[in-house]
N, C-alpha and C positions, 0 to 999 in steps of 0.2 A: 554521327552522334551530334545532336544540337545543343544549344546553350542551356536549354531547360534541363537536359540530362545532367549537365555538369553541376547544376545547382542542387539536383536531387542526390548526388553522391554523398555529400557531407553537409549537414545542417548544423552549424556551430551553435545557434541559439537553442535548438532542441537538445543538442548534446550537453550543453551547460545546464540546461533545465533538468535533464535526467540525472546528471552527476550531483546537482544541488539537492534534488529530492533524495538521492541515495545517501548522501552524507547526513542529512537531517533524520532520515528514517533509520539510520544505523544507531543513532543516539536514542531514539524513541523507546524501543523495547527495554533498554536499561533504565530509563527514567520510570517507566511503568512498574518494572520490577522493584525499584527502590521504593516507590510509593505504596507497594503492597504492605509494607510494615506500618503504614500510617492510616490508610484509607481502604474501604472496601471497593470493589470494582465499579459499582454503580456510582458511588460518590466521586471517585477520581475521574471517571469518564465525564460526568457532568461538569466538574470544575474545569478540566482541561479544555473541553469544547466551549464552555462559556467564555473563557479568556480568548480563545481563538476567534469566537464570534465577535467579541468586543474589538479585537484587533482590526478586522476588516469592515466593521460597521461604519466608521467615518468615510471609507472609500465608497461604500454603498450609498450613504447619504449624499455625498458629493456627486456621484454619478446621477442620482435621481434629480438633484437640484439643477445640474447642468443639462438635464434631459438627454443624457448619454446612456441611461439605463434602459435595457430592452425589457419591456413589461412581460414578454413571453417567459422570462426567466422564472417568475413566480410559479407558473404552471409546470414548466419543464423540470424544475428542480424537485418536484414531489417524489417521483419514482427513485432517482438517485439518493435522495435523502432517506427514504424508507429503507433502501438497501444499506445505506451507511449507518443508520441507527442499529440495525441488527448486527452488521459486521463489527462495529465498534464495541458493542456489548460483548460479543463473543471473543474478540481480540483481547480486550483487557482481562476478561475472566480467565483466559488460559494461563496467564503469567502467575496466577495464584497456585498453579499446579506444576508447571514446568519452567525450566530456565530459559533466558532470552534467546540465545543462539539456537538451541534445539527447537524452540517454538517458531522462530523465524524460518529455519530450514523447512520445518513441517508445512508452513503456510506457502512455501514456494510451489506447492501443488496447484496453486491458483493459475499458473501458466497454462495448465491443461484446460482449465475452464475458460480462460481468456481466449486462448487460441480457438477452442471449439465455438465459443460464442461469436468471435470475430469472423470465422469462416462462414457462419450461418447468416449473420446480420449485415456484413459489410462486403459488397461485391469486390471491391478493390483488394481485399485480403485473400480472396479465394484462389488466386494463382499459387499460393503457398501449398495448396493441397496436391499440386503436381510436382513438388520439389522433394526429392529423396533426401537432400541435406536437411530440410526442415523436419521431416519425420524422424530421421536419425537423431537429430538434436533433441527433439521432443522425447524420443524414446530414452535417450541418455538422462534427460531430466527426471523422468519417471523412475528409472533404475536408481539414480542417485538418491532421490528422496526415500525410496523404499529401503535402500541399503543403510541410510542414516538412521532410519527408524529401527530396522531389524537388529542392528548391532549396538543399540543402546542397552546398557547393562540392566537397567531397571524398567525396561519397556513394559513388562507384565504387571508392574505395581499398580495398585488401584488408582492412586493419585495421578500417575503418569498416563494411564489409559484415559482417565477423564480429561486430562489436558490434551491428549492426542485427538480425541473425538471433538472437543471444542475447537481445537486448532484447525482440523480439517473442515469443520463447518464454517469457520471464519474465512478460510481460503476460498470456499465456494462463493460465499457472499461477497468477498473482495472481487471475484471475477464478475459477478452480477453488477456490482457497483461500478467497476471500471468501464464496462461496456455501456451501461445506462448513462454514465457521465458523457461518454463520447457521443452517444446518440442525441443526448439532450442539448449539448453545448457546442456543437460543431461550428455554429456561426454566432456564438455569444461569448463575450469577454470572460475569460476563466476566473478573474477576480470577482466579477459580479456573480458568476455561477456559484462559486464556493461561498460567497457571502450569504447568499440565500439558503444554500444547503446547510450552512452552519447554524442559521436561525432555526430552520426546521429540525435539525439534529438536536439542538439544545432543548427544544420543546419536548421531543421524544425521550431524550435521556433524562430530563427532569422528571418526567412521569415515572420512569423506572427507578430513579433515585429516591423519589418520595415513597414509592411502594415497597422497595426492597433494600434501600441503602440506609446508612446511618450518617446523615448530613451533619449532625452535631460534632462528629469527630474532627472535622476540619477546623473547628474553633480551638482545638487543643494542640494544633501543629505549631512547630517553631518556624523560624525564618527560612531555614534550609529547605524543608519540604515544600513550603509555599513558593520558594524560588524555583524549585524543580517543576512544580505545577505550571507556573507562568512561563518558564523557559521552554518546557516541552510543548506547551500549547502553541506558543508563537513559532518555534522552529519546526516542530515535528507535525503540526496540524496545519496552522495558518499558512506558512510559507511552503512546506513540502507539498501539500496537496495542490496548491496553485501552480507550482513548478511542474508537477506531474501532469496536470491538466494541459498546460501550455505545450508540453512535449507531445502529448497525445494528439492535440489539434494539428501539429505540424507534421508528424511522421507516423501517426496511427497508434493503435493500442498495443501491438505486439512488441515492438522494439523497446519502448520504455519499460514494459513489464519484464523483459529479458535482462535489461540493464540492472534492474532492481534485484535480480537474482544474485548479484554479488553481495547483497546486504548481509546475509548470515555470517560471512567471515569478518566483516567489519564489526558486526554486533559481537561476535565471539571475542575479538581482540579487546573490546571494551569490557565485556562481561568477565573475561578471564582476570583482568586486573581488579575489577570492582567486586565481583561475587565469587571468584575462584572457579568459574565454570570452565570445563574443558571437554573436548570430544576425543574419543579414542582414535587410533590410527585408521581403523577400517571406516569409521564415520568420516574422517577427513578424506580418505580415498574416494568414497562415494560422493562426498560433497564436491570434490574436484570434478568428478564425472558429471555432476549436475551443471557445473559452470562450463565445462567443455560442450555439453549439449546445448546450453544457452548460446554459446558462441557460434556453434554450427547453425542454429536457427536464425540468429541475427545475420550471419553471412548469407544464408539462403534467401532471406527477404531482400537484403541489399542487392544481391545478384539479380533477382527477379525484377526489382524496381528499375534497375539500370537497363535490363533487357526490354522491359515494357516501354520505356521512354526513349529508346534509341531508334 
């Protein structure tokens, strides 16, 4: 086993980036749910992304001024931004129908799409197709999500069904977004990439907000809702996305996505206190199965990476 193998075993920077994204994204769904009492989905999407865009705009301007900005970013960001606009619209809309932790558990089906897309588009990920551990882990993830859905008491309710459909669509688009980001920004600074994506996303969300939203409602909000808009934008969009990009560039798309699978339980802890949301025993059991599956899949990839580099 050579020195390169040792460095591949544990990447501290990528690990911290994953954990940072996890912490911020644990707060995000609860922020969105809170804002449903003040704003429609289109308007809060636009406001939060506009603030996130402003946050990274100085960095983008400085990069351009110092000639560190890769001009290819403008073109490469188009496809990820298009996926992000659709994904963000679906993501926010679902919280108007279902509670945060349940919604986040539902969207963990994105791991299926990310794994599938990665196996198709990234040759270095294809060794996973030979791993029984990986497929067992992925199977447990699927069983876990299905169980969480099946044992929800009001699963058949009209509002819940609408939220489920929207959530599943958002999960698919998150998979598209994750893979397109990795393809577009493999050799481009993650902060520059997200800065440009946020500009494109704001333009797209502004179009939706003008067409379907009620922008005037934001003028009647108090200080606390505005603080939630700004705080969630900076932490859960501006910082979390860049951390996630950085992790993907260092260790690939699959492992960061699996780490984020721990998000539902962090979201539930916050949502239980703030909104009184809870999951029944069977949902918790299947949720635990989902996490065990994620752990097996991570173990499988780490094992294969070590074997490939030895």
